[in-house]
N, C-alpha and C positions, 0 to 999 in steps of 0.2 A: 504494499500500500504505500502510495506517494502522499506527501503533504504539500499543499500549495498555499503560499502566502500571497493573498490578492487584496487589493484596495476596494472597498465598497464606499460609495458617495451616496448620501441620503439628502434628498432635496425636498422641501415642502412646496407643493403645488398651490395654485390660486384657489383650488377647491378645498384646501385644507388637508388633503390626503398627502401621503408621503410616497415618493419614488426612490428605491434603492437600485443603483446600478453599478455594474462592475466594468471599468473602462478597459481593462485587458482583455475581456472576453466580449467582443462585439455583439450587441443584441441581447446581452444578458441583463435583464432587469426584472424587477417585481415592484407591487405597490401594496399599500396597506393604509389603514385608517389612522395607525400610529407609526412612529419611526420604528419601534420595537417589532411591530407586526411586519413591516416592510423589510427589516433586517433578518428576522426569522424566515420569511419566505424566500428571500434571495439565496440563503444558505442552500436550500434545496434545488433551486433553480441552478446555482453554480455546480453543485454536485452532479446533477443530470447532464448539464452542458459539458463538463469534463469528461464524464463517462461516455457521452456520445462521440466526443472528439477521439477519445482513445480507441473506441471501437471501430472508428473509421481511419484510423492511423493518422490522424490530424495532429499537428503541431499545437502544443499547449504553451502559450506565451509565458515568459519567465519575467515578472515583474522586478525591476532593478532599483527603482527610485521613485518616490512620490513626494510631493511637497505641497503645502498650502501657501498661497500667495495672497497678500493684501493689496488691492489696487485702489488708489484714490482717484475719483473722477470729479 
């Protein structure tokens, strides 16, 4: 069993719901009524996404670095 370290970003939408996305795995996202629900849901989505890639012999990106930036506008 391999262990993958991946960044998950959680955003709050205009409708008040939360979106969790994994930038390293294109198209890998989940939503929820709370940030905790979105985070819990995306864990399963990421696992299925990686399992599918492995079954198809596809590359799993290795996340090297992430950073949070503050931009003043």
